[in-house]
NUDOFI-720536 format. One record per atom (N, C-alpha, C): x, y, z. Coordinates in steps of 0.2 Angstrom, whole numbers, padded with zeros to 4 digits, always signed. Example, Ala and Ser with C-alpha at 12.3 -4.5 7.8 and 13.67 -1.06 7.14 Angstrom:
2
+0066-0028+0039 +0062-0022+0039 +0066-0016+0039 +0064-0011+0035 +0068-0005+0036 +0064+0000+0039 
***
This chain:
253
+0004-0006+0000 +0000+0000+0000 +0005+0006-0001 +0003+0009-0005 +0007+0017-0006 +0004+0022-0001 +0011+0024+0004 +0009+0029+0009 +0008+0037+0005 +0003+0040+0009 +0002+0046+0007 +0005+0050+0011 +0005+0057+0008 +0010+0063+0010 +0012+0067+0005 +0017+0070+0006 +0021+0074+0002 +0030+0071+0000 +0030+0069-0006 +0037+0067-0007 +0042+0071-0008 +0047+0071-0003 +0054+0077-0004 +0058+0073-0006 +0061+0071-0012 +0067+0068-0014 +0066+0060-0012 +0071+0059-0008 +0071+0051-0005 +0067+0049+0001 +0064+0055+0004 +0059+0056+0009 +0052+0057+0007 +0048+0056+0012 +0041+0057+0011 +0037+0058+0019 +0035+0065+0017 +0033+0067+0025 +0026+0066+0024 +0022+0063+0030 +0015+0060+0030 +0014+0060+0037 +0012+0065+0041 +0009+0067+0049 +0003+0064+0047 +0002+0062+0054 -0005+0061+0055 -0009+0066+0056 -0015+0066+0054 -0020+0073+0055 -0019+0076+0062 -0019+0072+0067 -0020+0075+0074 -0013+0079+0075 -0008+0076+0071 -0001+0080+0072 -0002+0086+0069 -0005+0087+0064 -0005+0092+0060 -0009+0098+0064 -0015+0096+0066 -0019+0099+0071 -0016+0102+0075 -0011+0098+0079 -0009+0102+0086 -0003+0107+0084 +0000+0104+0078 +0005+0109+0074 +0003+0117+0073 -0003+0118+0071 -0008+0123+0068 -0010+0125+0075 -0013+0122+0080 -0015+0127+0085 -0009+0129+0089 -0003+0128+0089 +0003+0129+0092 +0006+0135+0089 +0006+0134+0082 +0008+0140+0079 +0004+0145+0079 -0003+0145+0079 -0008+0151+0080 -0006+0154+0087 -0006+0150+0091 -0005+0153+0099 +0001+0157+0098 +0006+0153+0098 +0013+0156+0099 +0015+0162+0093 +0011+0162+0089 +0012+0167+0083 +0008+0174+0087 +0001+0172+0089 -0002+0179+0093 +0002+0181+0098 +0006+0177+0102 +0010+0180+0107 +0015+0184+0105 +0017+0181+0099 +0024+0186+0096 +0020+0193+0093 +0015+0192+0090 +0012+0198+0089 +0010+0204+0094 +0007+0200+0099 +0006+0205+0106 +0013+0208+0109 +0018+0205+0108 +0023+0207+0111 +0027+0212+0107 +0025+0212+0100 +0027+0219+0095 +0022+0224+0097 +0017+0223+0098 +0012+0229+0099 +0013+0231+0106 +0016+0227+0112 +0018+0231+0117 +0025+0234+0116 +0028+0232+0111 +0035+0236+0110 +0034+0243+0106 +0027+0242+0101 +0025+0249+0099 +0022+0254+0104 +0018+0251+0110 +0016+0256+0114 +0021+0258+0119 +0025+0254+0119 +0033+0256+0124 +0036+0261+0121 +0037+0261+0115 +0039+0267+0111 +0035+0274+0110 +0029+0272+0111 +0026+0278+0110 +0026+0281+0117 +0024+0278+0123 +0025+0280+0129 +0032+0284+0130 +0038+0281+0129 +0045+0284+0128 +0045+0291+0126 +0043+0290+0119 +0042+0297+0114 +0038+0303+0119 +0033+0301+0121 +0028+0306+0125 +0033+0309+0131 +0037+0302+0134 +0039+0305+0140 +0046+0311+0138 +0048+0309+0133 +0055+0313+0131 +0051+0320+0129 +0045+0321+0126 +0042+0327+0124 +0040+0330+0130 +0038+0327+0136 +0036+0330+0142 +0042+0333+0145 +0048+0330+0146 +0053+0332+0149 +0056+0338+0147 +0056+0338+0138 +0057+0344+0134 +0054+0350+0136 +0048+0350+0138 +0043+0354+0139 +0044+0359+0145 +0046+0355+0151 +0047+0357+0158 +0040+0357+0160 +0039+0361+0166 +0034+0361+0171 +0030+0367+0167 +0023+0367+0167 +0019+0370+0164 +0013+0371+0169 +0011+0378+0169 +0005+0380+0174 +0000+0379+0170 -0005+0376+0173 -0012+0375+0170 -0017+0378+0174 -0023+0379+0171 -0029+0381+0175 -0033+0375+0175 -0036+0372+0181 -0040+0369+0181 -0047+0371+0180 -0051+0369+0174 -0058+0371+0174 -0062+0366+0171 -0068+0369+0169 -0074+0363+0167 -0070+0359+0161 -0066+0362+0157 -0064+0359+0152 -0060+0352+0154 -0058+0352+0160 -0052+0346+0162 -0057+0340+0164 -0063+0341+0164 -0068+0336+0166 -0070+0331+0160 -0067+0333+0153 -0069+0330+0148 -0063+0325+0146 -0065+0320+0144 -0060+0315+0141 -0057+0310+0147 -0053+0305+0145 -0051+0300+0151 -0045+0303+0154 -0042+0308+0151 -0036+0310+0155 -0036+0318+0158 -0042+0319+0159 -0044+0324+0162 -0042+0331+0158 -0041+0331+0152 -0040+0337+0147 -0032+0337+0147 -0028+0334+0150 -0021+0335+0153 -0018+0329+0149 -0011+0331+0148 -0007+0327+0144 -0003+0322+0149 -0003+0316+0148 +0000+0310+0151 +0008+0312+0151 +0009+0311+0157 +0018+0312+0159 +0020+0318+0159 +0017+0323+0159 +0019+0330+0158 +0020+0333+0166 +0024+0338+0168 +0025+0341+0174 +0020+0347+0174 +0016+0348+0178 +0011+0353+0179 +0012+0356+0184 +0010+0363+0185 +0010+0366+0192 +0004+0369+0192 -0001+0367+0198 -0008+0370+0198 -0008+0373+0207 -0012+0377+0206 -0014+0381+0213 -0021+0379+0215 -0021+0379+0223 -0027+0377+0226 -0026+0376+0233 -0030+0373+0236 -0030+0372+0244 -0032+0365+0245 -0027+0362+0249 -0028+0354+0251 -0035+0353+0255 -0038+0348+0254 -0043+0346+0258 -0041+0341+0261 -0038+0341+0268 -0035+0336+0270 -0040+0331+0274 -0047+0335+0275 -0052+0331+0279 -0055+0325+0275 -0054+0325+0267 -0057+0320+0265 -0052+0316+0259 -0048+0312+0263 -0042+0310+0260 -0044+0303+0258 -0041+0299+0252 -0041+0293+0251 -0036+0290+0252 -0035+0282+0255 -0029+0279+0255 -0029+0273+0250 -0024+0273+0247 -0025+0267+0241 -0021+0261+0246 -0024+0256+0246 -0023+0250+0249 -0017+0246+0247 -0015+0242+0252 -0010+0236+0250 -0004+0239+0245 -0001+0246+0248 +0005+0246+0244 +0012+0244+0249 +0016+0243+0244 +0022+0240+0248 +0029+0244+0247 +0032+0246+0251 +0038+0249+0252 +0044+0245+0255 +0048+0242+0250 +0053+0238+0254 +0048+0231+0256 +0051+0229+0262 +0047+0224+0266 +0040+0227+0270 +0038+0234+0270 +0033+0236+0274 +0027+0237+0271 +0022+0237+0272 +0014+0238+0270 +0012+0244+0272 +0009+0249+0267 +0006+0255+0269 +0001+0256+0264 +0000+0262+0264 -0005+0266+0259 -0002+0272+0255 -0004+0273+0250 -0002+0280+0246 -0008+0284+0248 -0006+0291+0249 -0010+0296+0252 -0012+0299+0245 -0020+0299+0245 -0022+0304+0239 -0026+0310+0244 -0022+0315+0242 -0027+0322+0246 -0030+0326+0240 -0037+0326+0239 -0039+0331+0235 -0036+0340+0235 -0035+0342+0229 -0033+0349+0229 -0040+0352+0226 -0042+0357+0231 -0049+0361+0227 -0046+0368+0224 -0048+0367+0217 -0044+0373+0213 -0050+0379+0214 -0047+0385+0212 -0051+0391+0213 -0059+0391+0208 -0059+0386+0204 -0065+0384+0200 -0069+0379+0204 -0067+0377+0210 -0071+0372+0214 -0069+0364+0213 -0067+0363+0208 -0064+0356+0206 -0060+0354+0210 -0060+0347+0210 -0055+0343+0215 -0051+0339+0211 -0044+0339+0212 -0039+0336+0207 -0036+0332+0213 -0035+0326+0211 -0031+0322+0217 -0025+0321+0217 -0020+0322+0222 -0014+0323+0222 -0010+0317+0226 -0007+0312+0223 -0002+0307+0227 +0003+0310+0230 +0002+0311+0238 +0007+0314+0240 +0012+0308+0243 +0012+0303+0242 +0017+0297+0243 +0014+0292+0249 +0020+0289+0251 +0018+0282+0254 +0019+0283+0262 +0015+0280+0266 +0014+0280+0273 +0014+0272+0274 +0016+0271+0280 +0017+0264+0283 +0010+0263+0287 +0007+0257+0287 +0002+0255+0289 +0003+0254+0297 -0001+0257+0302 +0001+0256+0309 +0001+0248+0311 +0006+0246+0315 +0006+0239+0316 +0001+0238+0322 -0002+0242+0326 -0008+0241+0330 -0015+0239+0326 -0018+0233+0326 -0023+0232+0322 -0029+0238+0325 -0028+0240+0331 -0034+0243+0333 -0032+0250+0332 -0027+0254+0328 -0026+0260+0328 -0029+0263+0323 -0032+0260+0318 -0037+0263+0314 -0032+0266+0309 -0036+0269+0303 -0031+0271+0297 -0027+0277+0299 -0021+0278+0295 -0019+0284+0296 -0022+0289+0293 -0021+0296+0295 -0024+0302+0293 -0018+0307+0293 -0014+0308+0287 -0009+0312+0288 -0012+0319+0286 -0007+0323+0290 -0009+0330+0290 -0005+0334+0283 -0009+0338+0279 -0008+0342+0273 -0006+0349+0275 -0002+0352+0271 -0001+0360+0271 -0008+0363+0271 -0009+0369+0274 -0016+0373+0275 -0013+0378+0271 -0019+0382+0268 -0020+0388+0265 -0018+0387+0257 -0016+0392+0253 -0016+0392+0246 -0008+0388+0246 -0008+0384+0241 -0003+0381+0240 -0001+0380+0233 +0004+0380+0230 +0005+0378+0223 +0011+0372+0223 +0006+0366+0219 +0008+0360+0219 +0011+0358+0212 +0016+0355+0212 +0020+0353+0205 +0020+0345+0205 +0021+0343+0199 +0020+0335+0200 +0019+0333+0193 +0019+0326+0193 +0019+0323+0184 +0010+0321+0185 +0008+0322+0180 +0002+0319+0178 +0000+0311+0175 -0004+0308+0179 -0004+0301+0177 -0012+0298+0177 -0013+0293+0174 -0022+0290+0175 -0020+0286+0182 -0025+0285+0184 -0025+0281+0190 -0023+0274+0188 -0019+0271+0194 -0015+0265+0194 -0019+0260+0193 -0018+0254+0190 -0021+0249+0189 -0018+0242+0192 -0022+0239+0194 -0019+0232+0198 -0017+0228+0193 -0012+0222+0194 -0010+0218+0189 -0016+0214+0186 -0021+0212+0190 -0027+0209+0187 -0033+0212+0191 -0037+0214+0187 -0044+0218+0189 -0050+0213+0186 -0053+0210+0193 -0059+0206+0191 -0065+0211+0191 -0066+0214+0185 -0073+0218+0184 -0071+0226+0187 -0075+0230+0185 -0074+0237+0186 -0079+0240+0189 -0080+0240+0197 -0087+0241+0199 -0086+0248+0204 -0091+0252+0203 -0090+0257+0205 -0093+0256+0213 -0088+0258+0217 -0089+0258+0224 -0091+0265+0229 -0096+0266+0230 -0100+0273+0233 -0101+0272+0242 -0096+0270+0245 -0098+0269+0252 -0095+0275+0257 -0099+0279+0258 -0097+0287+0260 -0099+0286+0269 -0093+0282+0272 -0094+0280+0279 -0088+0283+0282 -0087+0290+0283 -0081+0292+0287 -0074+0292+0282 -0070+0296+0285 -0064+0297+0282 -0058+0297+0287 -0051+0296+0284 -0051+0294+0277 -0054+0287+0275 -0054+0287+0268 -0056+0281+0266 -0051+0277+0263 -0051+0270+0263 -0046+0265+0262 -0049+0262+0256 -0047+0262+0249 -0049+0260+0243 -0044+0256+0241 -0045+0250+0237 -0041+0247+0233 -0042+0246+0226 -0036+0251+0222 -0037+0253+0215 -0043+0254+0213 -0045+0260+0214 -0052+0262+0213 -0052+0265+0206 -0057+0264+0202 -0058+0266+0195 -0060+0274+0195 -0059+0277+0191 -0061+0284+0190 -0068+0285+0194 -0073+0282+0191 -0081+0284+0194 -0079+0283+0202 -0077+0277+0204 -0077+0276+0211 -0075+0284+0214 -0068+0284+0213 -0066+0290+0217 -0069+0298+0215 -0074+0297+0210 -0077+0304+0210 -0084+0304+0214 -0085+0298+0214 -0092+0297+0219 -0091+0298+0226 -0085+0298+0228 -0083+0298+0235 -0085+0307+0237 -0085+0311+0232 -0086+0318+0233 -0094+0322+0230 -0095+0325+0233 -0101+0330+0230 -0098+0335+0225 -0093+0336+0224 -0090+0341+0220 -0086+0336+0213 -0087+0340+0209 -0084+0336+0201 -0076+0335+0203 -0074+0330+0200 -0067+0327+0202 -0064+0326+0195 -0058+0327+0194 -0053+0327+0187 -0051+0321+0187 -0052+0317+0181 -0050+0311+0179 -0043+0310+0179 -0040+0307+0184 -0033+0307+0185 -0028+0310+0191 -0022+0308+0190 -0019+0309+0197 -0013+0313+0197 -0010+0317+0201 -0005+0321+0201 +0000+0319+0206 +0005+0316+0203 +0011+0313+0208 +0015+0319+0210 +0014+0320+0216 +0018+0325+0218 +0026+0325+0218 +0029+0329+0217 +0036+0330+0215 +0040+0327+0221 +0046+0323+0220 +0048+0320+0225 +0052+0326+0230 +0054+0333+0227 +0058+0337+0231 +0051+0342+0232 +0046+0340+0233 +0040+0345+0235 +0040+0344+0243 +0037+0350+0246 +0035+0348+0253 +0029+0346+0252 +0027+0344+0260 +0020+0341+0261 +0018+0335+0259 +0024+0330+0257 +0023+0324+0255 +0026+0319+0260 +0026+0312+0257 +0029+0306+0261 +0034+0303+0257 +0033+0297+0257 +0039+0292+0253 +0038+0292+0246 +0041+0296+0242 +0040+0296+0235 +0047+0293+0230 +0045+0287+0228 +0052+0286+0224 +0050+0284+0216 +0045+0288+0214 +0043+0287+0207 +0047+0292+0205 +0048+0291+0197 +0051+0295+0193 +0048+0295+0185 +0050+0299+0181 +0045+0300+0175 +0048+0295+0169 +0053+0291+0172 +0056+0287+0164 +0053+0279+0165 +0050+0278+0171 +0049+0271+0173 +0043+0270+0169 +0045+0266+0163 +0040+0261+0159 +0041+0253+0160 +0044+0251+0164 +0046+0244+0165 +0050+0242+0159 +0048+0237+0156 +0052+0234+0150 +0053+0238+0144 +0058+0240+0141 +0057+0244+0135 +0056+0241+0128 +0055+0244+0122 +0054+0241+0116 +0058+0235+0115 +0065+0235+0116 +0070+0231+0113 +0068+0223+0118 +0066+0224+0123 +0065+0217+0128 +0060+0215+0124 +0053+0218+0122 +0047+0215+0118 +0048+0213+0114 +0053+0215+0110 +0056+0212+0103 +0059+0206+0103 +0064+0205+0108 +0067+0198+0110 +0062+0193+0112 +0056+0196+0117 +0051+0190+0118 +0048+0188+0110 +0046+0195+0107 +0043+0193+0101 +0046+0187+0096 +0053+0187+0096 +0056+0182+0092 +0056+0176+0095 +0057+0177+0101 +0057+0169+0105 +0050+0167+0104 +0045+0169+0104 +0038+0166+0102 +0036+0163+0096 +0040+0167+0090 +0040+0165+0084 +0044+0161+0083 +0051+0159+0086 +0056+0155+0086 +0052+0149+0089 +0049+0148+0093 +0046+0142+0096 +0040+0139+0090 +0037+0144+0087 +0032+0142+0082 +0036+0138+0077 +0042+0140+0073 +0045+0135+0069 +0047+0129+0074 +0048+0129+0079 +0051+0124+0082 +0046+0118+0081 +0039+0121+0084 +0033+0115+0084 +0032+0113+0078 +0033+0118+0072 +0033+0115+0065 +0039+0110+0063 +0044+0111+0066 +0051+0107+0065 +0049+0101+0067 +0048+0100+0073 +0046+0094+0077 +0041+0089+0073 +0036+0092+0070 +0032+0087+0066 +0035+0085+0061 +0039+0088+0057 +0042+0087+0052 +0048+0082+0052 +0051+0084+0058 +0058+0078+0059 +0055+0071+0060 +0049+0071+0066 +0046+0066+0067 +0043+0061+0062 +0039+0064+0057 +0036+0061+0052 +0039+0060+0045 +0044+0063+0044 +0049+0062+0037 +0053+0056+0038 +0051+0051+0034 +0053+0045+0032 +0056+0043+0025 +0061+0039+0026 +0065+0039+0020 +0061+0034+0016 +0060+0034+0009 +0057+0028+0005 +0060+0024+0004 +0057+0018+0004 +0060+0011+0004 +0062+0011-0004 
***
């Protein structure tokens, strides 16, 4: 009985149908992962370009008005250093839960800055340690009083590594309030006044803050790293095809 398959010189390639199916599934999955890494590389390149433009522009005085309520970034540009004026509302602070500094657990202190137009802009003033006494309650750090000029880096609200749904939580029961990676709607519904969608990271050298180890260049892995990972996924796809060919390539009698 003559074997079916593809004749390649003195050899014949005749893999079973299930081997072809497994190879196709593997190639599709591995190639998809490679394309995803390439897209990540493009995204990181755009972020780095935006950061370079922000650094070249320098600090910019901005006026927060009703236009800042439009759009996902509050009408402000991601990564830029901005200077705003207003008054801290230390009586209505949000504490971002489960924030680690070294080996210690604590909170990031988000203090609303009330602008002249009455809008609230959340300012991340840095990290504070969680009290060791379980009966101590939440920390309630003080903030500068009177009119202040605040300088920092503009960012969207931080995202967890994995978010299972994005639900708005409006539990107005006392201050400060500890929230675990709230979405913009959750932050906004804590207050009666409008809140700008975004977060101002207080400059590390500014007064009135706590532990701040952020910088403007932190983007994680750069584009080159993602391209390397992409090439590895594509190589694994080729290896999967090569294994099927090697196992099923037989010399003709």
